[in-house]
C-alpha angles and dihedrals in degrees: 000000000000091000090053091050091049091051091048091051091050091049092049091050090050092050091049090051091051091049090050091051091049090050090049090053094050095043101048106034096062090045091054090054092046091050090047092052092047091052090045095058090042088052090230102162094179092056093043093053091047090054095045128086115246092258091057102042093106090051089050090056090047090051091053092050093049091064097041097099100038135068109240136172137178116241124201094338117182123165127194137176109269100182142290135286109195106305092340123097115223117220127194124194137201125209135053144274104229110206128191115195102188096310099331111102132197136173121218115201114232090206091074092071134061117202128214120219123187136180110248127167090354096305137090112254135189105243110177142309141234135204118254130190112276120228111268093244094057129072108244123231124224115269090255106028091173092062089057091049090054093046094054093061 
């Protein structure tokens, strides 16, 4: 009987550890994407690079530069875990990036992009994105809305 109780305690501890890891995944990955998007519209290259995985550091610098000459703000942003892709966590966001290019304004839907977050060097890092189909009721943004913002200038 004692052996059974010991095995049950070990199993419960293992399940609790798994649940804690799952909560860690869900809590940190969306926050990394939110922080990345905030730094992107603030054109904070240093912060973007610190949030990006090594393979995406050049893209992070490019993202900062693409918003340098426009006024941009995030509106009603909320990011949540959308699934997994191998070891990466997929994050989807709601809300818009509102961009003002010298009097001309445009909103880019965050729900047209899915973000990849991976664990690298003991921290969660933004590590790329891909376009997803926008809901039919919402105007879809180009795959790389920031490139269009840069081209208009």
